[in-house]
N, C-alpha and C positions, 0 to 999 in steps of 0.2 A: 601916590606922591604927586603933588601939584608941581607945575613948572612949565617950561617952554616945550615946543614940539620936539626939539633936540633932546631935552631931558627925558621926555616920554619915550623917544626911540631907543636911547641907550638903556633905559630902565626895562623896557619890554624885551630887548635882546638879552640883557642880563638875567631877567626872570625866566626866559625861555631856556637858556643854557643851564641855569640852576635847576630847573625842573627836569631836564634831561639827566643831570647828575643824580638828582634825588630818585628818579625812576630806574636808575641803573643802566640807562642807554649809553651814558658815558661813565666808564668805570674808573676807580682809583688807578692812577698810573697812565691812563689813556691820554694821548696827545690830542689837543683841540685842533680844529682846522686853523690854518694860518689866517692872519688878518685879511689878506687879499681874498681868500676863499670865503670868509665870513661876510666880507663886503658884497661879494657876488651873490651868495646864498640869500642874504637878508636885504639886498638892495639898500645898503647903508654906506655911509662915508667912513673912511679910515678913522676919523676922529670919534665917531659914534661907537665903532667897534672897539677901539682902544679904551675908551671910557668905560664901556661895559665890562671889558676884561679886567680892568683895574678895580672895578667895583667888586667883581667876584674874588679877586685876589685879596682885597681888603677884608672880605668875609671868610677868608681861609678856605675857599672852595677850590681854587686853582693856584698854581705856582708857576712862576716864570723861570725857565732854565736858560742860561746864556747860550746863544747860538742854536738853540733847539726849539724854542717856542713856549707855549703854555700847556701845562699838563694838569689833569685832575689830581688834586692833592690826596695823598694817602692818609687815612686816619691813623694817628699814632697808635702803635700797639704796645701794650704793657709787656715789658720784658725786664727781668731782674738783672741787677748789676752783678758782675763776677765777684767772687770772694776768695778764690784760691791764691795762696801765698807760698813762697818758697820755704823750705825747711832750713833753718840756720845750720851752717856747716863750718868745718875747720878750713884753714888756708890750704889751697892747692895750687900746684904749678899749672898754668893754663896750657892745655893741650886740646886742640880743636880738630884733630884729624877726622873724627867721626862727623863733626859739623860740616867740614869741608867736603867730605865724601857725599853726604846727603845733599849739600848745596849743589854740587856738580850734577848729581843725579836728577835733581828737580829742575835745573836749568836746561837740561838736554831736551831738545825738541819742542821748545815753547814758541808758539806762534804769536800769542797775545799775552801781554804781561800787565794788564790793567790792575789786577788785584794783588799781585805779589810784591812788586818793587815799591818801596816807600818813596813815592814821587808825586808831585803836583802835576796836573795836566798841563803840558806845554802851552795849550791854548790860553791858559790863565796868566801866563807870565807877561810882563810889560815889554815884549820884544820890540814892538814898533818904536816905543819911546826910547828904549836903550839904544837901538840902532841909530836913531836920530842923533842922540848925544855922541855916539861913536863917530858918526860922519862929521859932525861939527868939530869934534876934537881933532880928527885927522886933517881937516881943512885948516884949522887954526894953528895946529902944531904938527906940520908934516914930518918932522923928525922925532916924533914922540916914541916910535918903536925903537929908535936908536939910543934913546936917553938911558943913562944909568938909573937903576932903581934902588932906592934905599932898602936894605934888608929888613928894616923895621916897618916899612910901609910908606905909602905916599902921604904927605902931610895933609893934603886936601881931604882925603878920605878919613884920616884919623880925626881931623877937626869936626867933620860931620858926625862921626860916631860919638865923639865926646859931647857935642851939643845935644845929641839925641838921648844921652844917658839920663837926663833929668826925667824922661818919661818912664824910666825903669826905677826911679827912686834913688839914683846914683848921681855922682858928680865926678866924672873922670877928667883927667888931663889928656890932651892928645899924646903927650910923651909916654903915657902908660900903655898905649895901645900898639900892638904889633899885628900886622896883617899877615895871614897865613893862607896856605892852600886848603881851605875848608876847616871845619871844626875838628876833624880827625887829626890833622897835623897839629892843630893848636893843643889838643890833649896830649899828643905824643911829646911835644916840646915841654909841656908842663910836667910830664912824668920824668923827662930827662933832668929837669931843673930840681925837682923836689925829692926824687927817689933814685935808687940804684938797682941793678939786676939782683933778683932774689928777694927784694922787699915785698911785703904784703900790702896789697891795695884793696880797699873796701869798695864794692860796687853794689848797686841795688839789683835785685832779681825779681822779675825779668829785666834784662838790660839789652841795649842795642848791640848787635853782633859786632859792629865795627869797634866798639870799646874792648870786647874780648879779643879781637884780632890785634889791636894795639898792644894789649897786655901780653899776648903771646909773643909778638915780635920783640917787645922790650924785655922779655925774660922776667916778668914780675909774677908773683903768686897772687891769688885772688881769694878773697873771702866774700861770699854773697850775703847781703843783708836783705831780709824779706821786705817786699814792697807791695802794698795793697794796690790792686789794679784800678781803684778809683781814688783813694786818698794818698797814694804814694808811699814813700819810704817810712818804715817803722823806726821811729827815732829811739824807742825803747830798745829794739834789737841792736841798733847801732851803738847805743851806750854800753850795752852788755859786751859787745865785741871789742870796744875800745878799752874796757877794763882789763882785757887780757894783755894789753900793752905792747902788741907787736904790729900794729897797723901804722904804716909809714905815710899814707895819704889816702884820700877818698876821691872817687870819680862819681859824681851824683848829678841828677837832674830833678828839679822841683816842678817845672812847668811843662806839662804835655810831652813827656819823654817818649821816645820810640822804645818799646812797641805799644805801651798801654795808654798813652796820653792822659795819665793821671794828673792830679793837681794837689799839691800839699797846701795846707792852710798856712797863713802867715805866721801863726804861732809856732807851728812845727818847723818852719824854716828858721825862725829866730832861735829856737831851741837847738836846732842842728848846728848852726853857726857858733853859738855860745859854747856848746859841748866840745866841738872840735878845737876851738881856740883854747879852751882850758886844757885840753890834752896836747896842744901844740902839734896838731895833725892838719896839714894843708888840705883844703877842699878845692878840688878841680871841678868847676861847675860847667856843665853843658846846657846852655839855655837856648838852643837852636829853635825850639818850638815856642818860646815865650811870647812872640809877637802874634801868634795865631790863636788868640783868645776869642771866644764868642760873646763874652759878657761886655759890660760897659767899661770895665777897668782892666788895664794891663796888669797882670799879676806880677808883683815884684820878684826878682830872682833872689837866691841866697845872698848875692853880692850886696843887695840893698841893706842887709842887716850886718854887714861887715865893717867894723871900725878899727881893725888891726892889720888889714892887708893880707889876711890869711886865706882869703878866697880868690882863686884865679879864675876869672870869668872867661868862658869860651863860647863862641857862637858862630853862625854860618849865614852869610848873606845869599849864598848860592841856592839854598833851599827855597827862598821866597822870590828870588830874582831870576833864577835859571841855573840848572845844575852844571851847565857847561862853563860857568864862570870860575868855579873852584875858588871861591872867595870867602875866607873866614877871618876871624881875628881873636885875639886874646888880650885881656886886661891884666897886666902882670903884677900889679900891687907892689908889695915890698920885694918881689923877686925880679925887678926890672933889669938890673945889670946882668944877672945870670941869664935871663931870657935873651937879651941882646947878644950875649956871647954865643949861646946855642944857635940862635936864629942866623947869625952871621957865619958860623962855622959849618953848619950841616944842612941848611935849607936854601933852596933856590928862591929868589924873590918872585912874588906874584907879578905878572905882566902889568906894566904901568898903565896901559890903555884900559884894562878892565877896572883898575882902581879908580882912575879919573872918571870913567864912565859912570860908575856907581856913585861917586861923589857928586857929579853933576846932576844925576837923577835925584839925589837927596836934596841938594842945594836948591834945585829948581822948584821945590814944593810939590813934587809929584809922588814922592814915596809914601807919605801917610794916606792920601786919598786912595792910592792903589792898594795899600794894605787893608783899608776899610772894605773896599770892594771884594778883595780876596777872602777876607774873613767871613763876609756875608755869604759868599758862594760856597765856601767850605762848610759852613754851618748847615746850609741846606743840603749839601752833598751827604754829610755825615748822618743827618736825620733820615734822609731817603734810604741810604744803604742800611742803616740800622733797622728801619721798618721792613726792608726786604729780608734781612736775616730773621727777624721775628716771624715773618710770613712763611718762610721756606725751610728753616732749620728745625731739627727735632725739638720736641718738648723737653724742657730742662736746660736749653741753651741760655746762657747769660751773657749780656753784652753791656759794657759801660756806656752810660749816657754822657760821653765825654764833653767837657766844657771848652774844648779847644783842640787844635791840631787837625789832622786829616787821616788818622789811623783808627781802626776799630779792633779791640782785643776781645775775642770771644772765647768763652769757656763752655765747651760742649759736655754732654753727659760723659761720665768717667770711662765708660767702656769704649769710647771712640778714640782711636789712636790717629791723631791728625797727620802724622807722617804717612800712614797707610792711606788715609783719605787723600793726601796729595798725590800719591802714586796712582790712585784710581782716577783722579781728576785730570792727570796729565794727558791721557789720550784724547780728552775733550778740549785740549788747549787752555785749560784753566790752571792758574798758578797762584799760590798763596804762600805764606810763611808759617810753617808748623811751629808750635810753641817751643819745642825743644831747641830751636835755634837760639833762643834768648836766655839760656841758662847753662852755666858750665856744668853743674851737676845735672844728672838726669831728672828732668822735671817738666811740668806743663805739657805733658804728652797729649792731653786732651784739649789743649788750647790752640788758637791760631790767631794770626794777625792778618787783617784785610786792609788794603789801601783804599781809602775813599777819596783820594785826591783827584780822580778823574771825573769829568762831567758824566752824569749817568746817561747811558745810551741803551737802546733795546738789547744790544749784544751783551753789555755788562749785566743788565737785569737777567738775561737768559743764563749767563754764567753763574750768577749767584743762585738762581733757582736750581740749576743742575747740581751745583755743589751741595745745596740743601738736600736734594734727592739722594745723592751718594751718601751723605751723612746719615739719612734715614735708613739706608740699607745696612750701614755699618752698625747702627744702633739696634 
């Protein structure tokens, strides 16, 4: 390649590193020397070294990991997507005593919980920017903490959420939005408004355990609708369940739900909304994962196809800004007056400082660039974790190639009980979520959910490798 001496130097360095990778001297997953070390070893300038590293990155030989450096990229391994679905059942009263017993058992003695809890690495949150906004707000409005808070939510935040709704294919009014303590409270309020104790609620299986908890506390029955781990809810199964005529409401997620991070097609979403409107059954939508897409386009929620106000849209800002904020919201649709009554009578308002801080972050133009960076990092994380599962887990393990989110749903060979696998992993300080946590009926015993929201470290890689070793022993 012709060029200046500088061009020759960075090309020579890139060729040298590429050769070491090709010969196996640098293996997949190995960390490259730091820029400073490479400068010293090759007597090169930081600009030359950086240019060489970026050239290798462009050729997919290495990858950058935030705050960790450059690593030799693993070759993608072929692994089949999971296929296992729940068996359609009859309505049942939600009783989670066994779930809670297992949960307490698995929580005991945990030193590290990278893989178990569904949580993004705190290092990825925009903490510095949020703290800056908080400081500015405190200086500008020193009496902010003493101000009364509207039960419906701060107007500034509701206006920002309404403006942003166009990105979702919606057009909300700030008056439709109520701010809550996370999406779990939003779903609980929606259930209060649309149903009564003893009513039957349709949910997808597998589903987030927090939804099962809410249904248990609210005294509702549940009917589980099969959901494919890649394609999401079975609309055919939902339609069959609706024909029985005893479903009062649905709690569903279309975009990257916990635990599977599946994605429904737009056609399936449209059909779901149309069918439920025809049966006059409210749809309570949890779209907490919708902003964590890996593709070029934000997938629309159910709400984007709703022209009757039958969909109650719930989401959570805490998931993407910081779990300590406890900041969610619900778009009430035609149930606005009833929502305001319930919100005022039974719910404490979210602290005004947190609401104003989130509104300032969004209004200042930092929210969307932050989300782009976060999505890019999570996409790399999920791919790397998935490759590790393919490398270390038994033959026959199936993992979804999820198009968004930060969770991985793995289907292991049938003979492996993941609850027993968790018991054997606990002495090694390894924690994950067995599949039976996500189904009211006994199911998904050979499945598990891994959190891929943490930046990959040697300790996490070792944990996944050890988990795969234990799974091999059970298989």
